[in-house]
C-alpha positions as CSV (number, residue, x, y, z in Angstrom):
1,X,-18.0,-11.2,-49.9
2,X,-20.2,-8.1,-49.5
3,X,-20.6,-6.3,-46.2
4,X,-22.5,-3.3,-44.7
5,X,-20.6,0.0,-45.1
6,X,-19.7,0.3,-41.4
7,X,-18.3,-3.2,-41.0
8,X,-14.5,-3.2,-41.5
9,X,-13.7,-6.7,-40.3
10,X,-15.9,-9.8,-40.7
11,X,-14.8,-13.3,-39.8
12,X,-17.0,-16.3,-40.5
13,X,-16.3,-19.7,-39.1
14,X,-12.6,-19.3,-39.0
15,X,-10.5,-22.3,-38.2
16,X,-6.8,-22.8,-38.5
17,X,-4.9,-26.1,-38.3
18,X,-1.2,-26.5,-38.1
19,X,0.6,-29.7,-39.1
20,X,2.7,-31.2,-36.3
21,X,5.3,-33.8,-37.2
22,X,7.0,-36.2,-34.8
23,X,10.3,-35.8,-36.5
24,X,11.9,-34.6,-39.7
25,X,11.6,-38.1,-41.3
26,X,7.8,-37.8,-41.0
27,X,7.8,-34.5,-42.7
28,X,9.9,-35.9,-45.5
29,X,7.5,-38.8,-45.9
30,X,4.6,-36.4,-46.1
31,X,6.3,-34.5,-48.9
32,X,7.0,-37.7,-50.8
33,X,4.0,-39.9,-50.0
34,X,1.4,-37.4,-48.7
35,X,-1.0,-38.2,-51.5
36,X,-1.6,-41.6,-50.1
37,X,-1.1,-41.3,-46.4
38,X,-0.9,-38.7,-43.6
39,X,2.3,-38.5,-41.6
40,X,1.3,-35.6,-39.3
41,X,-1.3,-34.7,-36.7
42,X,-3.4,-31.6,-36.9
43,X,-3.4,-29.0,-34.1
44,X,-6.4,-26.7,-34.4
45,X,-5.3,-23.2,-33.1
46,X,-8.7,-21.7,-34.0
47,X,-12.0,-23.5,-34.0
48,X,-15.0,-21.9,-35.7
49,X,-14.4,-18.2,-34.8
50,X,-17.0,-15.7,-36.0
51,X,-17.1,-11.9,-35.2
52,X,-17.5,-8.5,-36.7
53,X,-15.8,-5.2,-36.1
54,X,-17.5,-1.9,-37.1
55,X,-15.8,1.3,-38.2
56,X,-14.6,3.3,-35.2
57,X,-14.9,0.5,-32.7
58,X,-12.1,-0.5,-30.3
59,X,-12.3,-4.2,-29.8
60,X,-10.1,-6.2,-27.4
61,X,-9.2,-9.9,-27.7
62,X,-8.5,-11.5,-24.4
63,X,-6.9,-14.9,-23.7
64,X,-4.0,-16.7,-22.2
65,X,-0.8,-17.3,-24.1
66,X,-1.4,-20.1,-26.6
67,X,-5.1,-19.7,-26.9
68,X,-5.0,-18.6,-30.6
69,X,-5.0,-14.8,-30.3
70,X,-1.9,-14.2,-32.4
71,X,-3.0,-16.7,-35.0
72,X,-6.3,-14.9,-35.3
73,X,-4.6,-11.5,-35.8
74,X,-2.2,-13.0,-38.4
75,X,-5.3,-14.1,-40.4
76,X,-6.9,-10.7,-40.0
77,X,-3.7,-9.0,-41.2
78,X,-3.4,-11.4,-44.2
79,X,-0.2,-13.1,-43.0
80,X,-1.9,-16.5,-42.7
81,X,-4.8,-18.1,-44.5
82,X,-7.5,-19.9,-42.6
83,X,-7.9,-23.6,-43.0
84,X,-11.6,-23.1,-43.0
85,X,-13.9,-20.1,-43.1
86,X,-13.7,-16.6,-44.5
87,X,-12.2,-13.3,-43.5
88,X,-13.1,-9.9,-45.0
89,X,-11.2,-6.7,-44.2
90,X,-12.1,-3.2,-45.6
91,X,-9.5,-0.5,-44.9
92,X,-5.7,0.1,-44.6
93,X,-4.5,-2.0,-41.8
94,X,-1.4,-1.5,-39.6
95,X,-0.2,-4.6,-37.8
96,X,2.4,-3.3,-35.2
97,X,4.0,-6.5,-33.9
98,X,3.7,-8.4,-37.2
99,X,5.6,-5.6,-39.0
100,X,8.5,-5.7,-36.5
101,X,8.8,-9.4,-36.9
102,X,9.3,-9.1,-40.7
103,X,12.2,-6.6,-40.6
104,X,15.3,-7.5,-42.6
105,X,17.9,-7.9,-40.0
106,X,20.8,-7.1,-42.4
107,X,19.3,-3.8,-43.5
108,X,19.4,-0.5,-41.5
109,X,16.5,1.0,-39.6
110,X,16.0,3.6,-42.4
111,X,16.0,0.9,-45.0
112,X,13.4,-1.1,-43.1
113,X,11.3,2.0,-42.8
114,X,11.2,2.2,-46.6
115,X,10.4,-1.5,-46.9
116,X,7.8,-1.4,-44.1
117,X,6.1,1.7,-45.5
118,X,5.9,0.1,-49.0
119,X,4.4,-3.1,-47.5
120,X,1.8,-1.0,-45.7
121,X,0.8,0.9,-48.9
122,X,2.9,4.1,-48.9
123,X,4.8,5.3,-52.0
124,X,8.5,5.9,-51.6
125,X,8.3,9.7,-51.6
126,X,5.6,9.5,-48.9
127,X,7.9,7.4,-46.7
128,X,10.8,9.8,-47.3
129,X,8.7,12.8,-46.4
130,X,7.8,11.2,-43.1
131,X,11.2,9.6,-42.4
132,X,12.4,12.3,-39.9
133,X,9.1,12.2,-38.0
134,X,9.3,8.3,-37.9
135,X,12.8,8.4,-36.6
136,X,11.9,11.0,-33.9
137,X,8.9,8.9,-32.8
138,X,11.0,5.8,-32.5
139,X,13.6,7.6,-30.5
140,X,16.4,5.1,-31.1
141,X,19.0,7.7,-31.9
142,X,21.8,6.8,-34.3
143,X,20.6,3.1,-34.3
144,X,18.2,4.2,-37.1
145,X,21.3,4.0,-39.4
146,X,22.5,0.6,-38.0
147,X,21.5,-2.9,-39.1
148,X,18.4,-4.1,-37.3
149,X,20.2,-7.3,-36.2
150,X,21.9,-5.0,-33.6
151,X,18.5,-3.9,-32.2
152,X,17.0,-5.1,-29.0
153,X,13.4,-6.4,-29.0
154,X,12.2,-3.1,-27.6
155,X,14.0,-1.1,-30.3
156,X,12.3,-3.3,-33.0
157,X,8.9,-2.5,-31.5
158,X,9.7,1.2,-31.3
159,X,10.5,1.3,-35.0
160,X,7.5,-0.9,-36.0
161,X,5.1,1.3,-34.0
162,X,6.6,4.5,-35.4
163,X,6.1,3.2,-39.0
164,X,2.5,2.1,-38.3
165,X,1.7,5.5,-36.6
166,X,2.8,7.3,-39.8
167,X,0.9,5.4,-42.5
168,X,-2.5,6.9,-41.7
169,X,-4.1,3.5,-40.9
170,X,-7.8,3.0,-40.8
171,X,-7.4,-0.2,-38.7
172,X,-4.6,-0.5,-36.1
173,X,-3.8,-4.0,-34.8
174,X,-1.7,-4.2,-31.6
175,X,-0.6,-7.7,-30.4
176,X,0.9,-7.2,-26.9
177,X,3.7,-5.3,-28.6
178,X,4.1,-2.6,-26.1
179,X,5.0,-4.9,-23.3
180,X,8.7,-4.9,-24.4
181,X,9.0,-1.1,-24.5
182,X,10.2,1.0,-21.6
183,X,7.6,2.9,-19.5
184,X,8.1,6.3,-21.2
185,X,7.6,4.7,-24.7
186,X,4.6,2.8,-23.5
187,X,3.0,6.0,-22.4
188,X,3.8,7.7,-25.7
189,X,2.2,4.9,-27.6
190,X,-0.8,4.7,-25.4
191,X,-1.3,8.5,-25.9
192,X,-1.1,8.0,-29.6
193,X,-3.6,5.1,-29.5
194,X,-6.0,7.2,-27.5
195,X,-5.9,9.8,-30.2
196,X,-6.2,7.2,-32.9
197,X,-9.3,5.7,-31.4
198,X,-11.1,9.0,-32.1
199,X,-10.8,8.5,-35.8
200,X,-9.9,4.8,-36.5
201,X,-10.7,1.2,-35.6
202,X,-8.6,-0.6,-33.0
203,X,-8.1,-4.3,-32.6
204,X,-6.1,-4.8,-29.4
205,X,-4.9,-8.2,-28.2
206,X,-3.7,-8.9,-24.7
207,X,-3.7,-11.3,-21.8
208,X,-4.1,-8.3,-19.5
209,X,-7.7,-7.5,-18.8
210,X,-6.7,-4.1,-17.4
211,X,-5.2,-2.9,-20.7
212,X,-8.3,-4.1,-22.7
213,X,-10.7,-2.3,-20.3
214,X,-8.7,0.9,-20.6
215,X,-8.6,0.9,-24.4
216,X,-11.6,-1.0,-25.7
217,X,-15.4,-0.8,-25.9
218,X,-16.1,-4.4,-26.7
219,X,-14.2,-7.6,-26.2
220,X,-13.8,-11.2,-27.2
221,X,-12.5,-13.9,-24.8
222,X,-10.8,-16.7,-26.7
223,X,-10.1,-19.9,-24.9
224,X,-8.6,-23.0,-26.5
225,X,-9.2,-21.6,-30.0
226,X,-12.9,-20.8,-29.5
227,X,-14.8,-17.7,-28.5
228,X,-15.8,-18.3,-24.9
229,X,-17.5,-15.0,-24.3
230,X,-18.1,-11.7,-26.1
231,X,-19.8,-8.4,-25.2
232,X,-19.0,-5.2,-23.4
233,X,-15.4,-5.0,-22.2
234,X,-16.1,-4.8,-18.5
235,X,-18.3,-7.9,-18.5
236,X,-15.9,-10.0,-20.5
237,X,-12.9,-8.9,-18.5
238,X,-14.7,-9.8,-15.2
239,X,-15.5,-13.3,-16.6
240,X,-12.0,-13.8,-17.8
241,X,-10.4,-12.7,-14.6
242,X,-12.8,-14.8,-12.5
243,X,-11.9,-17.9,-14.6
244,X,-8.2,-17.2,-14.1
245,X,-8.7,-16.9,-10.3
246,X,-10.6,-20.2,-10.2
247,X,-8.0,-21.9,-12.2
248,X,-5.2,-20.5,-10.0
249,X,-7.0,-21.6,-6.8
250,X,-7.6,-25.1,-8.2
251,X,-3.8,-25.4,-9.0
252,X,-2.9,-24.3,-5.5
253,X,-5.2,-26.9,-4.0
254,X,-3.8,-29.5,-6.3
255,X,-0.3,-28.6,-5.3
256,X,-1.1,-28.8,-1.7
257,X,-2.4,-32.4,-1.9
């Protein structure tokens, strides 16, 4: 797929369906007899999503939990394939939360830095040259030499973000990863992201309109797997917050009946 030089992400009519089985027996029947009959129902997490991100833009993706935000990011990062549609990405991409979720729990932090750096395109000597700086950024002390299975969720995110911050990414993808870090680490990451925005492209996913307004120039609001609204961040955030308030008020009235 060709694209203009300044477009770094282009999605066209993306849809993603997951197979849901009532029980393990239905899954086994699908494996054995799926050529003749379907034993699952399809859940469409994404429904005909199209958008573009241009070089240097900071784009926020808003939506409630379960709306399809994380599925979309996994497709952008190449971790999932769409059921329908096309995705095109031009540039070294650093997926913060996705990287932390793929750490080898039995390996140490240092070993996972080597693995993660290789996955994101660095050569071994490049990772080793940056190892001390990565460990310092992560600020997990001697745990860098311990198996990742001993890490808290916050420590995993610290290490994942530190790796992504040192691979010189062109596109940074952040999926609500900073919510599990402590306040000091969140500020450290936000400062780094602010500096990154001056030279790179940011795709930031959150259910918090405040974070998106602070970091992003443009926004998409995804609701039930579809793009409900897109445009400048302030306008999209206002529409999203208004919809949440209306839904909350309706729930209160229903509960009072």
